matplotlib code that plots the C-alpha trace (Angstrom):
import matplotlib.pyplot as plt

x = [104.8, 101.5, 101.2, 98.2, 95.9, 96.2, 93.4, 92.2, 90.8, 87.8, 86.0, 82.4, 80.8, 77.0, 75.2, 71.5, 70.2, 66.8, 67.2, 69.5, 71.5, 75.2, 77.8, 81.5, 84.1, 87.6, 90.7, 92.3, 95.9, 96.2, 94.1, 92.0, 88.4, 87.4, 83.8, 80.9, 77.3, 74.0, 70.3, 67.6, 65.1, 61.9, 59.2, 55.9, 53.3, 51.0, 48.4, 49.0, 50.9, 54.3, 54.3, 57.6, 57.6, 59.4, 58.9, 61.8, 61.8, 62.9, 66.1, 66.9, 66.1, 68.3, 71.2, 70.8, 70.9, 73.9, 75.9, 75.2, 76.4, 79.9, 81.3, 84.3, 87.1, 86.9, 89.9, 88.0, 87.0, 84.9, 86.6, 84.7, 81.4, 80.5, 77.0, 75.6, 72.0, 69.2, 68.7, 65.9, 63.3, 60.7, 60.4, 57.4, 57.7, 55.4, 56.5, 58.1, 60.2, 58.2, 57.5, 53.9, 53.7, 55.8, 58.7, 58.4, 61.5, 63.5, 62.0, 58.4, 56.6, 53.0, 52.6, 53.5, 49.9, 50.0, 53.5, 52.5, 49.5, 51.6, 54.2, 51.6, 50.6, 54.2, 55.5, 58.4, 58.8, 58.4, 59.8, 57.5, 60.2]
y = [-46.5, -44.7, -42.2, -42.4, -39.4, -36.9, -37.0, -33.8, -34.4, -32.1, -31.3, -30.0, -27.7, -27.3, -24.6, -25.1, -21.8, -20.3, -17.9, -19.9, -23.1, -22.5, -25.0, -24.6, -27.0, -26.8, -28.4, -30.2, -30.4, -26.8, -25.2, -23.3, -22.7, -24.4, -23.2, -21.9, -21.5, -20.8, -21.2, -19.0, -20.6, -18.9, -19.3, -20.7, -17.9, -17.7, -15.4, -16.9, -14.5, -15.8, -18.9, -19.7, -22.9, -24.4, -27.4, -29.8, -31.1, -27.6, -28.1, -31.2, -29.5, -26.6, -28.9, -30.8, -27.6, -26.2, -29.5, -29.5, -25.9, -26.6, -27.9, -29.6, -30.9, -34.6, -35.3, -34.2, -36.8, -35.7, -37.1, -35.2, -33.5, -31.1, -29.9, -27.2, -26.3, -24.4, -24.8, -26.7, -27.1, -29.8, -32.1, -34.4, -37.8, -40.8, -44.4, -44.7, -41.5, -39.3, -35.7, -35.2, -31.4, -28.3, -28.0, -25.7, -23.5, -22.2, -18.7, -19.9, -18.1, -19.1, -20.6, -17.4, -17.0, -20.6, -20.2, -17.0, -18.8, -21.8, -19.4, -17.8, -21.1, -22.3, -19.1, -18.8, -17.8, -20.5, -19.3, -19.7, -20.5]
z = [-51.4, -50.9, -48.1, -45.8, -46.1, -43.3, -40.8, -39.2, -35.7, -35.0, -31.9, -32.3, -29.8, -29.6, -27.6, -27.6, -26.2, -25.8, -28.8, -31.1, -31.6, -32.3, -33.6, -33.7, -35.3, -33.9, -35.3, -32.4, -33.7, -34.9, -32.1, -34.7, -35.4, -38.7, -39.0, -37.0, -37.7, -35.9, -36.4, -34.7, -32.3, -31.3, -28.7, -29.8, -30.1, -27.1, -25.6, -22.1, -19.8, -18.9, -21.1, -22.7, -24.8, -27.8, -30.0, -29.1, -32.7, -33.8, -31.7, -33.7, -37.0, -36.0, -35.1, -38.4, -40.3, -38.5, -38.9, -42.6, -42.9, -41.4, -44.7, -43.1, -45.2, -46.3, -44.1, -41.0, -38.4, -35.4, -32.4, -29.7, -29.2, -26.4, -25.7, -23.5, -23.3, -21.6, -17.9, -16.3, -19.0, -19.2, -22.3, -21.8, -23.6, -24.1, -23.3, -26.7, -26.2, -28.6, -27.6, -26.5, -26.0, -26.4, -24.0, -21.0, -20.9, -17.9, -18.4, -18.3, -15.5, -16.4, -13.0, -11.1, -9.6, -8.3, -7.0, -5.2, -3.6, -2.5, -1.1, 1.1, 2.5, 3.0, 4.4, 2.0, -1.6, -4.2, -7.5, -10.5, -13.1]

ax = plt.figure().add_subplot(projection="3d")
ax.plot(x, y, z, "-o")
ax.set_aspect("equal")
plt.show()
């Protein structure tokens, strides 16, 4: 009789932050970390005060790179994926779902002068970011 190969259930965690994208592979049955990797992310260069933008396609490239670096055993089956990411950013898409401009990040305060002007009119503080 042939024995079925042992399957290793793996949960993958992804943290897409402002400065890096991190991936962790966790063996569910043994409660142990199998692998972890990260890829740096950077803001797009700008001369505009307060601007904080990234190319959303760089997030996908970083995720692809990190997943390829995990080197999981052939018996590994990913049974769960958890994702956390940056707060309130703006990714503008066209009608076909393609990115049309760099993403505005949560830390972008380019609109601070406008927010201050509107705050004066409204009589309460409107945050820029």
